[in-house]
Backbone as CSV, one residue per row, in Angstrom:
resi,resn,N_x,N_y,N_z,CA_x,CA_y,CA_z,C_x,C_y,C_z
1,MET,9.876,40.658,21.220,9.660,39.714,22.179,9.002,38.125,21.555
2,THR,7.813,39.064,20.810,6.904,37.639,20.257,8.218,36.879,18.916
3,GLY,9.216,37.672,18.665,9.974,36.784,17.677,10.996,36.114,18.521
4,THR,11.210,36.437,19.686,12.196,35.960,20.708,11.756,34.818,21.706
5,ARG,10.473,34.955,21.645,10.273,33.426,22.401,9.727,32.819,21.477
6,ALA,9.249,33.196,20.326,8.684,31.993,19.283,10.307,31.222,19.111
7,ARG,11.410,32.064,18.804,12.609,30.938,18.149,12.536,30.204,19.569
8,ARG,12.498,30.828,20.996,12.863,29.973,22.323,11.657,28.533,21.853
9,ARG,11.275,28.924,21.923,10.231,27.778,21.304,10.381,26.661,21.040
10,HIS,10.333,27.312,19.560,11.448,26.277,18.632,12.616,25.987,18.732
11,GLU,13.483,26.382,19.605,14.471,25.824,19.805,14.485,24.373,21.344
12,ILE,13.246,24.638,22.221,13.040,23.630,23.103,11.968,22.398,22.443
13,GLU,11.674,23.436,21.607,10.751,21.622,20.980,11.730,20.730,20.324
14,GLN,12.942,21.824,19.485,13.624,20.727,18.897,14.391,19.709,20.006
15,GLN,14.718,20.401,21.215,15.519,19.759,22.373,14.792,18.420,22.376
16,ILE,13.418,18.999,22.486,12.763,17.710,23.280,12.306,16.815,21.988
17,LEU,12.423,16.802,20.538,12.897,15.933,19.672,13.504,15.438,18.944
18,GLN,15.123,15.755,19.822,16.128,15.402,19.943,16.200,14.314,20.816
19,LEU,15.884,14.778,22.191,15.783,13.540,23.281,14.933,12.507,23.408
20,GLY,13.708,12.901,22.675,13.075,12.038,22.116,13.649,10.816,20.932
21,ARG,14.242,11.234,19.996,14.882,10.032,19.554,16.207,9.237,20.041
22,ARG,16.479,10.337,21.302,17.673,9.559,21.737,16.962,8.379,22.807
23,GLN,15.824,8.990,23.242,14.854,7.504,24.107,14.880,6.406,22.909
24,LEU,14.321,6.490,21.962,13.948,5.515,20.595,14.722,4.824,20.288
25,ALA,16.263,5.319,20.170,17.567,4.410,20.192,17.699,3.795,21.707
26,GLU,17.395,4.426,22.660,18.037,3.443,24.064,16.501,2.384,24.773
27,SER,15.641,3.096,24.973,14.458,1.983,25.137,13.540,1.448,24.176
28,GLY,13.492,2.212,23.228,11.866,1.795,21.920,11.154,2.613,22.347
29,ALA,10.617,2.801,21.340,9.112,3.461,21.526,8.210,3.507,22.693
30,ALA,7.694,2.179,22.698,7.385,2.026,24.208,7.235,2.580,25.342
31,ALA,8.764,3.024,25.701,9.057,3.302,26.799,9.114,4.974,26.335
32,LEU,8.771,5.293,25.276,9.234,6.865,25.487,8.321,7.481,26.337
33,SER,9.075,8.732,27.140,8.942,8.813,28.533,8.875,10.982,28.456
34,LEU,8.044,11.598,28.942,7.895,13.069,28.399,8.734,13.665,29.931
35,ARG,8.455,12.934,30.782,8.898,12.911,32.214,10.670,12.454,32.371
36,ALA,10.823,11.379,31.478,12.436,11.362,31.225,12.871,12.889,30.503
37,VAL,12.129,12.890,29.633,12.716,14.703,28.607,12.770,15.743,29.216
38,ALA,11.644,15.911,30.658,11.910,17.230,31.301,12.847,16.869,32.813
39,ARG,12.767,15.591,32.510,14.441,15.659,33.499,16.095,16.296,32.882
40,GLU,15.958,15.574,31.593,16.478,15.885,30.510,16.978,17.588,30.488
41,LEU,16.035,18.240,30.150,16.474,19.896,30.302,15.488,20.728,31.397
42,ASN,16.205,19.606,32.374,16.007,20.526,33.891,14.696,21.090,33.887
43,MET,13.567,21.040,33.574,12.660,20.865,33.922,11.706,20.263,34.523
44,VAL,10.646,21.257,35.292,9.322,20.248,35.902,8.789,19.425,34.553
45,SER,7.907,18.449,34.985,7.155,17.757,33.980,5.911,18.247,33.664
46,SER,5.567,19.183,34.577,4.156,20.398,34.071,5.224,21.458,32.822
47,ALA,6.286,21.282,32.867,6.645,22.585,31.970,6.514,22.097,30.412
48,VAL,7.041,21.029,30.521,7.458,19.924,29.523,6.002,20.397,28.759
49,TYR,4.848,19.769,28.904,3.457,19.880,28.469,2.873,21.254,27.760
50,ARG,3.676,22.442,28.583,3.459,23.518,27.046,3.702,23.909,25.886
51,TYR,5.001,22.165,25.711,5.274,22.466,24.550,5.040,20.961,23.690
52,VAL,5.068,20.019,24.367,4.277,19.095,24.113,3.138,18.271,25.163
53,GLU,1.982,17.954,24.598,0.757,17.790,25.201,0.590,16.284,26.208
54,SER,1.505,15.508,25.042,1.414,14.102,25.622,2.713,13.071,24.860
55,ARG,2.795,11.926,25.433,3.439,11.071,25.136,2.683,10.710,23.069
56,ASP,1.201,10.420,22.884,1.499,10.396,21.896,1.647,11.984,21.014
57,GLU,1.630,12.921,21.783,2.067,13.972,20.404,3.669,14.047,20.340
58,LEU,4.365,13.497,21.084,5.808,13.561,20.734,5.906,12.286,19.795
59,LEU,5.208,11.380,19.437,5.456,9.974,19.067,5.298,10.824,17.897
60,THR,3.876,11.215,17.709,3.565,11.808,16.395,4.145,13.251,15.454
61,ARG,5.097,13.649,16.641,6.442,14.798,16.000,7.337,13.906,15.108
62,LEU,7.401,12.591,16.312,8.714,11.669,15.791,8.343,10.994,14.629
63,VAL,7.528,10.876,14.064,6.697,10.137,13.345,6.925,10.778,11.965
64,VAL,6.043,12.094,12.028,6.592,12.677,11.022,7.685,13.593,10.463
65,ALA,8.164,13.802,11.569,9.988,13.841,11.097,10.677,13.060,10.909
66,ALA,10.076,11.690,10.982,11.331,10.226,10.477,10.565,10.393,8.967
67,TYR,9.356,10.702,8.992,8.898,10.205,7.280,9.697,11.346,6.337
68,ASP,9.680,12.402,7.414,9.971,13.520,5.912,11.641,13.415,5.734
69,ASP,12.166,12.938,7.065,13.511,12.691,6.429,14.181,11.711,5.568
70,LEU,13.511,10.764,5.780,13.438,9.484,4.574,13.130,10.268,3.477
71,ALA,11.973,10.404,2.979,11.441,11.366,2.022,12.136,12.385,1.292
72,ASP,12.928,13.093,2.101,14.007,14.086,1.653,15.315,13.070,1.279
73,THR,15.589,12.145,1.850,17.047,11.380,0.926,16.800,10.514,0.119
74,VAL,15.527,10.158,-0.098,15.006,9.698,-1.592,15.198,10.957,-2.175
75,ASP,14.692,11.630,-2.343,14.624,13.030,-2.888,15.920,13.679,-3.450
76,GLU,16.608,13.165,-2.949,17.993,13.842,-2.507,18.387,13.402,-3.368
77,GLN,18.495,11.992,-3.410,19.491,11.023,-4.106,18.666,11.019,-5.599
78,LEU,17.221,10.722,-5.995,16.921,11.056,-7.227,17.159,12.139,-7.537
79,ALA,17.539,13.438,-7.086,17.938,14.722,-7.699,19.414,14.596,-8.736
80,ALA,19.902,13.939,-8.262,21.472,13.181,-8.646,21.813,11.835,-9.580
81,THR,20.804,11.332,-10.078,20.146,10.219,-10.923,19.343,10.777,-11.931
82,THR,20.016,9.699,-13.260,19.213,10.235,-14.671,17.689,9.813,-14.385
83,ALA,17.344,10.354,-15.464,15.627,10.309,-15.933,15.607,9.080,-16.118
84,ASP,16.251,7.872,-16.638,15.794,6.788,-16.957,14.909,6.095,-15.474
85,PRO,13.601,5.279,-15.866,13.055,4.685,-14.657,13.765,3.724,-13.570
86,ALA,14.212,3.015,-14.247,15.260,1.866,-13.605,15.998,1.846,-12.773
87,GLU,16.839,3.429,-13.530,18.020,3.434,-12.361,17.098,4.568,-11.465
88,ARG,16.123,5.130,-11.756,15.436,5.946,-10.676,15.239,5.163,-9.612
89,LEU,14.438,4.004,-9.770,13.687,2.901,-9.026,15.093,2.481,-7.951
90,ALA,16.094,2.078,-8.780,17.010,1.296,-8.009,17.696,2.625,-7.145
91,ALA,17.676,3.675,-7.544,18.420,4.678,-6.518,17.381,5.199,-5.286
92,ALA,15.993,4.830,-5.608,15.140,5.493,-4.570,15.253,4.079,-3.510
93,ALA,15.476,3.087,-4.002,15.354,1.682,-2.733,16.888,1.690,-2.081
94,THR,18.193,1.953,-3.138,19.131,2.240,-2.323,19.402,3.312,-1.359
95,ALA,18.396,4.317,-1.353,18.590,5.192,-0.426,17.744,4.885,1.095
96,VAL,16.682,4.453,0.268,15.642,3.745,1.545,16.320,2.878,2.286
97,ARG,17.210,1.772,1.994,18.382,1.301,3.309,19.546,1.862,3.634
98,SER,19.860,3.144,2.720,21.094,3.106,3.608,20.324,4.565,4.505
99,TRP,19.194,5.049,4.025,19.087,5.971,5.825,18.161,5.199,6.885
100,ALA,17.542,3.772,6.702,17.598,2.817,7.848,18.713,2.255,8.276
101,VAL,19.274,1.919,7.212,21.035,1.671,8.218,21.242,2.375,9.318
102,ALA,21.337,3.772,8.738,21.558,4.855,9.514,20.691,5.296,10.477
103,HIS,19.850,4.879,10.181,18.346,5.321,11.552,18.079,4.354,11.843
104,PRO,18.122,3.411,12.489,17.494,1.907,12.433,16.305,2.163,13.618
105,ALA,16.607,2.884,14.672,15.335,3.130,15.471,14.420,4.156,14.921
106,GLU,14.177,5.107,14.015,12.967,5.858,13.192,12.885,5.285,12.338
107,PHE,12.874,4.103,11.437,12.961,3.058,10.679,11.794,1.994,11.413
108,SER,12.244,1.714,12.874,11.555,0.208,13.505,10.190,0.992,14.036
109,LEU,10.582,2.525,14.250,8.806,3.644,14.622,7.609,3.380,13.213
110,LEU,8.594,3.763,12.626,7.583,3.730,11.138,7.431,2.510,10.948
111,TYR,8.218,1.327,10.584,7.697,0.243,9.285,7.801,-0.929,10.239
112,GLY,8.101,-0.852,12.314,7.996,-2.229,13.163,6.787,-2.316,13.311
113,SER,7.106,-2.857,14.671,5.785,-3.275,15.655,5.205,-2.092,16.040
114,PRO,3.590,-2.049,16.068,2.961,-0.781,16.300,3.232,-0.382,17.734
115,VAL,3.114,0.902,18.508,3.652,1.202,19.732,2.234,0.876,20.519
116,PRO,2.142,-0.189,21.512,0.559,-0.311,22.593,0.395,1.021,23.226
117,GLY,-1.227,1.719,22.634,-1.905,2.367,22.976,-1.985,3.593,22.171
118,TYR,-0.723,3.739,20.977,-0.543,4.594,20.387,-1.168,4.630,18.715
119,HIS,-2.081,5.557,18.159,-2.513,5.131,16.910,-2.019,6.634,16.398
120,ALA,-1.545,6.606,15.356,-0.600,7.393,14.843,-2.367,8.397,13.648
121,PRO,-1.918,9.329,13.850,-3.483,10.520,13.408,-2.964,10.793,12.006
122,ALA,-4.161,9.950,11.076,-3.870,9.877,9.650,-3.548,11.580,8.825
123,GLU,-4.647,11.602,9.610,-4.583,13.087,9.017,-3.234,14.381,9.205
124,ARG,-2.100,13.830,9.644,-1.255,14.251,10.385,0.108,13.431,9.635
125,THR,-0.401,12.269,9.613,0.661,11.512,9.508,1.116,10.762,7.597
126,GLY,-0.381,10.822,7.244,-0.672,10.295,5.768,0.416,10.959,4.972
127,GLY,0.157,12.315,4.907,0.750,12.940,3.669,2.620,12.587,3.378
128,PRO,3.326,12.747,4.699,4.670,12.486,4.524,4.553,10.985,4.540
129,GLY,4.218,10.125,5.006,4.033,8.558,5.248,3.975,7.987,3.471
130,THR,3.458,8.990,2.838,3.492,7.924,1.763,4.124,9.151,0.482
131,ARG,4.974,9.516,0.812,5.986,10.709,-0.002,6.606,9.616,-0.904
132,VAL,7.302,8.419,-0.015,8.290,7.577,-1.016,7.378,6.592,-2.103
133,ILE,6.500,5.974,-0.976,5.690,5.192,-2.492,5.049,5.772,-3.591
134,GLY,4.814,7.305,-3.427,4.325,8.243,-4.173,5.366,8.316,-5.481
135,VAL,6.685,8.096,-5.275,7.746,8.430,-5.714,7.663,7.093,-6.714
136,LEU,7.509,6.248,-5.342,7.633,4.827,-6.481,6.664,4.933,-7.867
137,LEU,5.626,5.408,-7.327,4.104,4.753,-8.303,4.341,6.093,-9.441
138,ARG,5.074,7.060,-8.983,5.031,8.196,-10.587,5.930,7.206,-11.262
139,THR,7.552,6.466,-11.060,8.774,6.453,-11.376,8.002,5.317,-12.033
140,LEU,7.502,4.463,-11.432,6.899,2.716,-12.484,6.157,3.106,-13.536
141,ALA,5.167,4.402,-13.400,4.323,5.174,-14.720,5.410,5.159,-15.158
142,ASP,6.195,6.223,-15.738,7.300,6.501,-16.183,7.687,5.380,-16.779
143,ALA,8.110,4.419,-16.104,9.043,3.420,-16.976,7.589,2.066,-17.779
144,GLU,5.877,2.142,-17.326,5.324,1.617,-18.112,4.722,2.457,-19.589
145,ASN,4.859,3.382,-19.438,4.679,4.386,-20.695,6.146,4.785,-21.630
146,THR,6.939,4.334,-20.956,8.090,3.960,-22.117,7.703,3.023,-22.465
147,ALA,7.562,1.772,-21.943,7.608,0.636,-22.195,6.656,0.691,-23.476
148,ALA,5.361,1.437,-23.617,4.547,1.388,-24.368,4.604,2.020,-25.697
149,THR,4.995,3.013,-25.021,5.566,3.389,-26.516,6.858,2.873,-27.562
150,SER,7.723,2.831,-26.553,8.374,1.899,-27.323,8.000,0.202,-28.025
151,THR,7.537,-0.151,-27.601,6.418,-1.026,-28.380,5.551,-0.733,-29.190
152,ALA,4.792,0.222,-28.993,4.067,1.162,-30.233,4.224,1.345,-31.261
153,GLY,5.274,2.558,-30.667,5.754,3.431,-31.306,5.093,4.984,-31.860
154,THR,3.798,4.801,-30.391,2.716,5.631,-30.592,2.705,6.330,-28.934
155,THR,1.832,7.778,-28.825,1.672,8.234,-27.882,1.212,6.734,-26.817
156,PRO,1.211,6.882,-25.654,0.659,5.848,-24.860,-0.363,6.031,-24.464
157,ALA,-1.636,5.152,-24.698,-2.852,5.044,-24.126,-3.042,5.537,-22.739
158,SER,-4.197,5.782,-22.230,-4.899,5.673,-20.821,-4.840,4.032,-20.446
159,PRO,-4.862,4.334,-19.427,-4.885,2.686,-18.592,-5.700,2.125,-18.196
160,ALA,-7.370,3.245,-18.990,-8.342,2.366,-19.232,-8.324,1.859,-20.169
161,THR,-7.573,2.087,-21.430,-7.993,1.467,-22.627,-6.301,0.640,-23.142
162,ALA,-5.297,0.569,-22.490,-4.102,0.355,-22.785,-4.293,-0.971,-22.215
163,SER,-3.670,-2.063,-22.710,-3.039,-3.045,-22.637,-2.005,-2.872,-21.603
164,PRO,-2.266,-3.987,-20.989,-0.603,-4.032,-19.466,0.144,-4.456,-19.501
165,THR,-0.247,-6.091,-21.057,0.386,-6.534,-21.252,1.724,-6.162,-22.191
166,THR,1.149,-4.919,-23.000,2.069,-4.524,-24.135,3.022,-3.852,-23.291
167,ALA,3.260,-3.488,-22.138,4.334,-2.866,-21.344,4.999,-3.886,-20.229
168,ASN,4.438,-5.562,-20.532,4.941,-6.327,-19.665,4.336,-6.204,-18.328
169,PHE,3.622,-5.748,-18.008,3.060,-6.117,-16.396,2.681,-6.618,-16.003
170,GLY,2.098,-7.725,-17.096,0.912,-9.058,-16.882,-0.177,-8.491,-17.349
171,PRO,-0.905,-9.441,-16.796,-2.911,-9.231,-17.041,-3.180,-7.960,-15.481
172,ALA,-4.143,-7.458,-16.527,-5.081,-6.548,-15.179,-5.790,-7.642,-14.153
173,PRO,-5.655,-7.241,-12.629,-6.295,-7.813,-11.935,-7.825,-8.155,-11.702
174,ASP,-8.277,-8.516,-11.587,-9.630,-9.000,-11.224,-10.697,-7.605,-10.704
175,ALA,-11.688,-7.189,-10.951,-12.254,-6.586,-9.704,-12.699,-7.434,-9.194
176,PRO,-13.004,-6.470,-7.600,-13.095,-4.974,-7.342,-11.306,-4.386,-6.943
177,LEU,-10.359,-5.521,-7.319,-9.185,-4.992,-7.022,-8.372,-3.963,-7.856
178,ALA,-8.818,-4.515,-8.704,-8.049,-3.308,-9.988,-8.801,-1.847,-10.255
179,GLY,-9.923,-1.915,-9.367,-10.291,-0.471,-9.240,-10.087,0.225,-7.676
180,GLU,-9.365,-0.244,-7.358,-8.859,0.030,-5.849,-7.166,0.054,-6.212
181,LEU,-6.871,-0.645,-6.980,-5.542,-0.513,-7.472,-5.665,1.145,-8.461
182,GLN,-6.366,1.041,-9.374,-6.198,2.140,-10.168,-6.516,3.450,-9.471
183,ALA,-7.439,3.671,-8.257,-8.019,4.109,-7.077,-6.355,5.067,-6.276
184,VAL,-5.968,3.649,-6.263,-4.164,3.755,-5.327,-3.383,5.365,-6.589
185,ALA,-3.270,4.779,-7.983,-2.355,5.356,-8.826,-3.145,6.617,-8.390
186,ASP,-3.888,6.791,-9.070,-4.777,8.508,-9.577,-4.482,8.839,-7.958
187,GLU,-4.310,8.553,-7.022,-3.919,9.463,-5.904,-2.854,9.968,-5.813
188,PHE,-2.046,9.314,-6.479,0.150,9.846,-6.750,-0.341,10.496,-7.992
189,GLY,-0.958,10.498,-8.368,-1.351,11.133,-9.832,0.001,10.291,-10.505
190,ALA,-0.483,9.200,-10.797,0.377,8.145,-11.274,-0.863,7.503,-12.547
191,VAL,0.171,7.863,-13.710,-0.522,7.372,-15.341,-0.622,5.703,-15.281
192,LEU,-1.219,4.889,-14.427,-0.887,3.732,-14.318,-1.522,2.504,-13.935
193,SER,-1.552,1.795,-14.350,-2.326,0.379,-14.882,-1.913,-0.276,-14.000
194,PRO,-3.876,-0.916,-13.146,-3.560,-1.569,-12.219,-2.828,-2.483,-12.367
195,ALA,-2.298,-3.562,-13.247,-0.929,-4.554,-12.854,0.062,-3.777,-12.604
196,ALA,0.649,-2.837,-13.219,1.524,-2.182,-12.887,1.498,-1.924,-11.808
197,ALA,0.722,-0.829,-11.010,0.471,-0.452,-9.765,0.075,-1.749,-8.203
198,MET,-0.386,-3.022,-8.535,0.131,-4.459,-7.975,1.453,-4.604,-7.819
199,ARG,2.410,-4.554,-9.050,3.734,-4.809,-9.440,4.107,-3.881,-8.079
200,ALA,4.196,-2.622,-7.948,4.504,-1.456,-7.428,4.697,-1.878,-6.045
201,ILE,3.063,-2.264,-5.801,3.298,-2.781,-4.550,3.545,-3.666,-3.697
202,ALA,3.905,-4.759,-4.489,4.457,-6.019,-4.156,5.987,-6.003,-4.237
203,PHE,6.694,-4.350,-4.797,8.075,-4.356,-5.157,8.171,-3.862,-3.567
204,TRP,6.986,-2.529,-3.070,7.286,-1.925,-1.659,7.554,-2.431,-0.320
205,GLY,6.618,-3.844,-0.861,6.345,-4.777,0.705,8.112,-5.300,0.674
206,TRP,8.461,-6.317,-0.520,9.538,-6.548,-0.809,10.666,-5.735,-0.124
207,LEU,10.761,-4.317,-0.195,11.606,-3.481,0.089,11.551,-2.993,1.577
208,ILE,10.557,-2.847,2.316,9.857,-2.807,3.399,10.464,-3.927,4.540
209,GLY,10.776,-5.302,3.677,10.269,-6.352,4.487,11.918,-6.768,4.078
210,ALA,12.952,-6.767,3.228,13.826,-6.879,3.341,15.124,-5.819,4.020
211,VAL,14.831,-4.408,4.081,15.745,-3.680,5.241,14.770,-3.776,6.564
212,GLY,13.654,-4.033,6.910,13.496,-3.977,8.108,14.064,-5.769,8.218
213,LEU,14.416,-6.431,7.828,14.995,-7.746,8.368,15.887,-7.066,8.972
214,GLU,16.898,-6.580,7.612,18.687,-6.222,7.870,18.625,-5.638,9.603
215,VAL,18.055,-4.428,9.362,17.840,-3.507,10.523,17.721,-4.396,11.646
216,ALA,16.641,-5.238,11.742,16.483,-5.780,13.389,17.184,-7.006,13.438
217,GLY,18.352,-7.289,12.493,19.167,-7.970,12.835,18.994,-9.490,12.569
218,GLY,18.049,-9.455,11.626,16.978,-10.833,11.150,18.222,-11.898,10.704
219,TYR,18.898,-11.413,10.169,20.043,-11.983,9.238,20.948,-12.998,10.023
220,GLY,21.169,-12.447,11.523,22.529,-12.735,12.228,23.872,-12.155,11.898
221,ALA,24.770,-11.871,12.539,26.332,-11.523,12.766,26.915,-12.144,11.811
222,ASP,26.673,-13.363,10.919,27.766,-14.265,10.344,27.223,-14.850,9.209
223,THR,25.839,-14.258,9.015,25.130,-14.499,7.537,25.223,-14.241,6.423
224,PHE,25.583,-12.904,6.023,26.180,-12.287,5.043,27.589,-10.837,5.633
225,SER,28.684,-11.265,4.484,29.883,-10.295,5.039,29.863,-9.054,4.659
226,ASP,29.001,-8.639,3.931,28.808,-7.895,2.984,27.489,-7.556,2.911
227,PRO,26.083,-7.097,3.954,24.817,-6.844,3.796,24.477,-6.201,2.537
228,GLN,25.153,-5.316,2.435,24.896,-3.951,1.379,24.874,-4.984,0.102
229,ALA,26.147,-5.704,-0.145,25.968,-6.229,-1.519,24.710,-7.307,-1.614
230,ALA,24.079,-8.187,-0.218,23.323,-8.976,-0.547,22.067,-8.542,-0.825
231,PHE,21.981,-6.881,-0.140,20.821,-6.145,-0.622,20.546,-5.635,-2.291
232,GLN,22.216,-5.386,-2.978,21.793,-5.022,-3.971,21.527,-6.158,-4.712
233,ALA,22.000,-7.180,-4.669,21.646,-8.649,-5.569,19.932,-8.776,-5.965
234,GLN,19.476,-8.814,-4.291,18.151,-8.946,-4.064,17.451,-7.828,-4.877
235,LEU,18.058,-6.383,-4.760,17.001,-5.295,-5.380,17.353,-5.980,-6.601
236,SER,18.084,-6.143,-7.696,18.380,-6.591,-9.105,17.286,-7.036,-9.869
237,GLY,16.882,-8.692,-9.022,16.183,-9.202,-9.004,14.853,-8.679,-8.933
238,GLN,14.535,-7.950,-7.883,13.265,-7.399,-8.055,12.778,-6.598,-9.034
239,LEU,13.848,-5.627,-9.174,13.662,-4.939,-10.339,13.296,-5.229,-11.540
240,ALA,14.530,-6.443,-11.727,13.605,-7.374,-13.203,12.347,-7.677,-13.137
241,ALA,11.702,-8.289,-11.504,10.391,-8.825,-11.648,9.538,-7.680,-12.010
242,LEU,9.883,-6.320,-11.501,8.901,-5.059,-10.958,8.790,-4.620,-12.969
243,LEU,9.801,-4.317,-13.366,9.775,-3.879,-14.799,9.419,-4.956,-15.819
244,GLY,9.342,-6.369,-15.062,8.937,-7.079,-16.471,9.831,-7.352,-17.679
245,SER,10.993,-7.026,-16.827,12.401,-7.652,-18.329,13.416,-8.347,-17.803
246,GLY,13.868,-9.841,-18.238,14.685,-10.468,-18.012,15.548,-9.605,-16.932
247,PRO,16.444,-10.452,-16.556,17.765,-10.324,-15.333,18.556,-9.459,-16.371
248,ASP,18.964,-9.362,-17.205,19.783,-8.505,-17.969,19.299,-7.253,-18.447
249,GLY,18.019,-7.016,-18.285,17.071,-5.920,-18.342,17.194,-4.967,-17.317
250,ALA,17.314,-5.916,-16.039,17.349,-4.899,-14.495,17.984,-3.782,-14.437
251,ALA,17.921,-3.122,-13.988,18.989,-1.600,-13.702,20.294,-1.748,-12.606
252,SER,21.329,-1.377,-12.739,22.387,-2.088,-11.869,22.107,-1.175,-11.005
253,ALA,22.099,-2.032,-9.656,21.378,-1.064,-8.401,22.746,-0.779,-7.287
254,THR,23.515,0.641,-7.327,24.720,0.869,-7.163,24.263,1.979,-5.625
255,GLU,24.978,1.445,-4.859,24.868,2.053,-3.638,25.098,4.017,-3.539
256,PRO,23.956,4.916,-3.354,24.668,6.150,-3.313,25.287,6.679,-2.889
257,THR,26.274,7.863,-3.644,27.567,8.551,-2.969,27.159,9.327,-1.296
258,GLY,28.285,8.452,-0.505,27.855,8.943,0.710,26.703,8.060,1.949
259,GLY,26.277,6.947,0.907,25.200,6.342,1.806,25.792,5.577,2.878
260,ALA,25.125,5.217,3.920,25.471,4.140,5.159,25.684,2.812,4.261
261,THR,26.551,2.282,5.146,26.796,0.823,4.215,27.255,-0.152,5.845
262,GLY,27.104,-1.004,5.151,27.266,-2.321,6.472,26.331,-2.915,7.005
263,THR,26.482,-3.326,8.508,25.411,-3.496,9.640,24.700,-2.795,9.870
264,ALA,23.881,-2.855,10.373,22.638,-1.875,11.483,23.340,-2.062,12.918
265,ALA,23.273,-1.189,13.413,23.710,-1.052,14.365,22.840,-1.776,15.546
266,GLY,23.044,-2.091,16.651,22.621,-3.524,17.603,21.734,-4.250,17.268
267,ARG,22.661,-4.766,16.208,22.136,-6.401,15.681,21.660,-7.586,16.787
268,ARG,20.484,-8.233,16.229,20.087,-9.227,17.396,20.751,-10.776,16.549
269,ARG,20.409,-11.847,17.537,20.376,-13.014,16.914,19.017,-12.988,16.434
270,PRO,19.803,-13.874,15.048,18.563,-14.516,14.497,17.402,-15.123,15.193
271,SER,15.747,-14.964,15.025,14.783,-15.249,15.765,14.400,-16.521,15.352
């Protein structure tokens, strides 16, 4: 009976999550309602609270599931990519866009406007929420160390002693920013100079902004006939800046096999 009950509970919890995703797509996170979920399940409202204790708890589960799904998508794409850091960065960024175009409601939940009255618990969302940026930092660390090795012809020095300009990442930021950037890199196990960490964060900001603009319909229906091509063109330039190389040194950014293409669902007119 214990096994049967556990399976039944899991099934109902998965149904609740699925209905929550549907509400996200149809009404937005702010309108998420456990009463509406109960009606869909033909349950009284009090019964649903045995599985999800509050609207905020449902939101947290949706946030964690979305972060993990996004990160799993990136990991799967990287598993089919070469070890070259530039190609891996291009693949990861393109996978983020593909996932967002296919899951606009979930992307907006993660990176859009905050949900009024809801504060995501860091102890539950922090790990899943930083999986992709962790991949970015570690991949950029590979690029920096490869560049340093190629330039010096020796084993790369530690970030504390290596010159960031040797790897073409620019001068190190001043303290205390340099120390904070070093702490970020250390948190993810990335042997990375503060200058490179700063570029990584700037690249991440561009990526979320560019994808968010497309998902929200910010370009307008008649701005780009091929939003995917527009993204790839931007990505090539961003990678050139990120890796400290000229345009010819940037990775060729290609759409992952089977990735989502075209425009995001539910476009709005430009604001």
